[in-house]
C-alpha positions in Angstrom: 0.0 0.0 0.0 1.1 3.5 -0.8 1.1 6.5 1.6 0.3 8.8 -1.4 -3.3 7.5 -1.4 -4.0 9.2 1.9 -5.7 12.5 1.7 -4.6 15.5 3.7 -7.2 15.1 6.5 -6.2 11.5 7.0 -2.5 12.5 7.2 -3.3 15.1 9.8 -5.5 12.7 11.9 -2.7 10.0 11.9 -0.1 12.4 13.3 -2.5 14.0 15.7 -3.1 10.5 17.2 0.6 9.7 17.4 1.5 13.0 19.0 -1.4 13.5 21.4 -2.1 9.9 22.7 -0.5 9.6 26.1 0.1 5.9 25.6 1.7 6.3 22.2 3.7 9.2 23.3 5.1 7.1 26.2 6.1 4.4 23.6 7.9 7.0 21.6 9.9 8.2 24.6 10.8 4.7 25.6 13.0 4.0 22.6 16.0 6.2 21.7 15.7 5.3 18.0 12.0 6.4 17.8 12.0 9.4 20.2 13.8 11.8 17.8 10.8 11.6 15.3 8.5 13.6 17.6 10.0 17.0 16.4 9.8 16.3 12.7 6.3 14.9 13.0 5.1 18.0 14.9 6.6 20.3 12.2 5.2 18.3 9.3 1.8 18.1 10.8 1.8 21.9 11.7 2.7 22.8 8.1 0.1 20.5 6.6 -2.7 21.9 8.9 -1.8 25.5 8.0 -1.5 24.9 4.2 -4.7 22.7 4.1 -6.7 25.5 5.9 -5.3 28.2 3.6 -5.9 26.1 0.5 -9.4 25.3 1.6 -10.2 29.0 2.2 -8.8 29.9 -1.3 -10.8 27.1 -3.0 -14.0 28.2 -1.1 -13.6 31.8 -2.2 -12.9 30.8 -5.8 -16.1 28.7 -5.8 -18.1 31.6 -4.4 -16.6 34.0 -7.0 -17.4 31.5 -9.8 -21.0 31.1 -8.6 -21.6 34.8 -8.4 -19.9 35.4 -11.8 -22.3 32.9 -13.4 -25.3 34.6 -11.8 -24.1 38.0 -13.0 -23.4 36.7 -16.5 -26.9 35.2 -16.7 -28.5 38.5 -15.7 -26.1 40.3 -18.1 -27.3 38.2 -20.9 -31.0 38.6 -20.0 -30.5 42.4 -20.0 -28.8 42.3 -23.4 -31.7 40.4 -24.9 -34.2 42.9 -23.3 -32.3 45.9 -24.6 -32.0 44.4 -28.1 -35.8 43.7 -28.0 -36.5 47.2 -26.9 -34.5 48.8 -29.7 -36.0 46.4 -32.2 -39.6 47.2 -31.4 -38.9 50.9 -31.0 -37.6 50.8 -34.5 -40.8 49.1 -35.7 -42.8 51.9 -34.2 -41.0 54.6 -36.2 -42.7 55.7 -39.5 -39.6 57.0 -41.3 -35.9 56.3 -41.5 -35.3 59.7 -40.0 -37.2 58.7 -36.9 -35.3 55.5 -36.6 -31.8 57.1 -36.6 -31.7 58.0 -32.9 -32.9 54.5 -32.0 -30.2 52.9 -34.2 -27.6 55.3 -32.8 -28.5 54.2 -29.2 -28.3 50.5 -30.2 -24.9 51.1 -31.7 -23.6 52.5 -28.5 -25.2 50.0 -26.1 -24.9 46.9 -28.2 -22.3 47.6 -30.9 -21.8 43.9 -31.6 -25.4 42.9 -31.1 -26.1 39.8 -29.0 -22.7 38.3 -29.7 -21.5 39.9 -26.4 -23.3 37.2 -24.4 -20.8 34.7 -25.7 -17.8 36.6 -24.5 -15.7 35.9 -21.5 -16.7 37.4 -18.1 -13.9 40.0 -18.3 -15.0 41.1 -21.8 -18.6 41.4 -20.7 -17.5 43.6 -17.8 -15.3 45.7 -20.0 -18.0 46.3 -22.6 -20.5 47.5 -19.9 -17.9 49.9 -18.5 -17.3 51.2 -22.0 -21.0 51.9 -22.4 -21.1 53.9 -19.2 -18.5 56.3 -20.6 -20.7 57.0 -23.6 -24.0 57.7 -21.9 -24.5 61.4 -22.8 -27.7 63.5 -22.5 -28.9 62.8 -26.0 -28.5 59.1 -25.6 -30.3 59.2 -22.2 -33.2 61.1 -23.8 -33.6 58.5 -26.5 -33.5 55.7 -24.0 -36.0 57.4 -21.9 -38.6 57.4 -24.7 -38.6 53.7 -25.0 -40.7 51.9 -22.4 -39.9 48.3 -21.8 -42.0 46.2 -19.4 -43.1 49.3 -17.4 -39.6 51.0 -17.3 -37.6 52.9 -19.9 -34.4 51.6 -21.3 -32.3 53.9 -19.0 -33.2 51.6 -16.0 -32.0 48.5 -18.0 -28.8 50.2 -19.1 -28.0 51.4 -15.6 -28.4 47.8 -14.2 -26.3 46.5 -17.1 -23.5 48.9 -16.2 -23.8 48.0 -12.5 -23.4 44.3 -13.3 -20.4 45.2 -15.4 -18.7 46.9 -12.4 -19.4 43.9 -10.2 -18.1 41.4 -12.8 -14.9 43.4 -13.2 -14.3 43.3 -9.4 -14.9 39.5 -9.3 -12.7 38.7 -12.3 -9.9 40.7 -10.8 -10.1 39.0 -7.5 -10.3 35.6 -9.2 -7.1 36.4 -11.1 -5.4 37.3 -7.8 -6.3 34.0 -6.2 -5.2 32.0 -9.3 -2.1 34.0 -10.2 1.3 32.5 -9.7 2.9 35.9 -9.1 1.1 36.3 -5.8 3.8 35.1 -3.3 1.3 35.2 -0.4 -1.1 32.8 -2.1 -1.1 29.1 -1.1 -0.5 27.2 -4.3 -1.1 23.6 -5.1 2.7 23.1 -5.2 3.0 24.3 -1.6 0.4 21.7 -0.5 2.1 18.9 -2.5 5.4 19.8 -0.9 3.9 19.6 2.6 2.3 16.2 1.8 5.6 15.0 0.4 7.4 16.0 3.7 4.7 14.2 5.7 5.3 11.0 3.6 9.1 11.3 4.1 8.8 11.5 7.8 6.2 8.7 8.0 8.2 6.4 5.8 11.3 6.9 7.9 9.3 6.4 11.1 8.0 3.1 9.8 11.4 1.8 8.9 12.9 2.9 12.2 10.0 1.4 14.2 10.7 -2.0 12.5 14.4 -1.8 13.4 13.9 -0.5 17.0 13.9 -2.4 20.2 10.2 -1.9 20.8 8.1 -5.0 21.5 5.9 -6.3 18.7 2.9 -5.2 20.6 4.2 -1.6 20.9 5.0 -1.6 17.2 1.5 -2.8 16.3 -0.1 -0.2 18.6 2.0 2.7 17.1 1.3 1.8 13.5 -2.3 0.4 13.8 -4.1 3.7 13.0 -1.7 4.4 10.1 -2.2 0.9 8.6 -5.9 1.2 8.9 -5.8 4.6 7.2 -3.7 3.2 4.4 -6.1 0.3 3.9 -9.1 2.7 3.7 -7.3 4.9 1.3 -6.4 2.0 -0.9 -10.1 0.8 -0.9 -11.3 4.3 -1.8 -8.7 4.6 -4.6 -9.9 1.2 -6.0 -13.6 2.0 -5.7 -13.6 5.5 -7.1 -12.7 6.0 -10.7 -11.1 9.4 -11.1 -12.8 11.8 -13.4 -11.4 14.9 -15.1 -12.6 18.0 -13.3 -13.7 20.6 -15.8 -15.3 24.0 -15.3 -18.8 24.0 -16.8 -19.4 26.3 -19.6 -21.8 29.1 -18.9 -24.7 28.7 -21.2 -27.4 31.2 -22.0 -30.8 29.7 -21.7 -33.9 31.1 -23.3 -36.5 32.4 -20.9 -39.6 30.4 -21.6 -43.1 30.9 -20.2 -42.4 34.5 -19.2 -44.9 37.2 -20.0 -44.0 39.3 -23.0 -42.9 42.8 -22.2 -44.9 45.9 -23.2 -42.7 47.9 -25.4 -43.7 51.3 -26.6 -42.1 54.5 -28.0 -43.1 57.7 -26.3 -43.9 60.9 -28.2 -41.5 63.6 -26.9 -44.3 66.2 -27.3 -46.9 64.2 -25.4 -45.1 63.1 -22.3 -45.8 59.5 -21.5 -48.5 59.0 -24.1 -47.4 56.2 -26.5 -47.1 57.1 -30.2 -48.3 54.3 -32.5 -47.1 53.4 -36.0 -49.1 52.3 -39.0 -49.4 48.6 -39.7 -46.0 47.0 -40.8 -45.6 46.0 -44.4 -46.6 42.5 -45.5 -43.6 40.2 -45.7 -43.0 36.6 -46.7 -41.6 36.0 -43.3 -43.6 38.0 -40.8 -41.9 38.6 -37.5 -43.8 37.8 -34.4 -44.0 41.0 -32.2 -44.8 40.9 -28.5 -46.6 44.2 -28.6 -49.3 45.8 -30.8 -48.9 49.4 -32.0 -51.0 52.2 -30.4 -53.3 54.7 -32.0 -51.4 58.0 -32.1 -49.0 59.3 -34.8 -45.3 59.4 -34.1 -43.9 62.9 -33.8 -40.6 63.9 -35.2 -37.9 62.9 -32.7 -35.3 65.4 -33.9 
């Protein structure tokens, strides 16, 4: 059986038993060949406990960051779809190309690459939202304020979009710090492997010395019984469990099904909140399904 099959908690438990059991400590002190191992065992166990705790905290924070990034990205994608739908239906409500131009300009600022942004990496999604924030001038705000989407104008959706971008930017930066090899304060997988290797070296030497020592067979058995049982359990676990490659799940974008369609309308700048309708759309071979019907008023000139 191999000591490498033991996981870190098992290693710590074995040394804790050897070091803290009064009976086993007495056995150690009774033989001059075995007694010197107390110091190396304490040092190896102390390092392993510290590194395991730090590694666990790092892994836990990385998981929390990953979960929150996934939630932010899903909301980011939903907002992109909502904004795209708002711009599309606002364009349908315009009667002339001149009236459409402010809407198309706003779309080009908020979604310059269309919905392809939802397939970007988290950092790219954050950067795009921050770029949009810098371009939100008064004229663009006025245009966004004229398009009502599900009871709110598009300014509210854009503001939430930018807020999510800021949060994703913070999370991706923190994740890079935790994963970066240049951070000398970070507990890396290499540090933990080195601590485990040191534990195995001390334990292997201890086993060999115990066998050569003048301890009775009963004392030898009592010293190594817990270790032997831990090895047997680790071997059984290794045989029973087939290792699988751990991969990070891809963040998909799921269509929202069964949700009520949003009420999208374009406001007439001269009539406050009164919606301005548009004449019936031209007949096409491939009619597009629209979630909202046009109103009854004429659209005023936006410019």
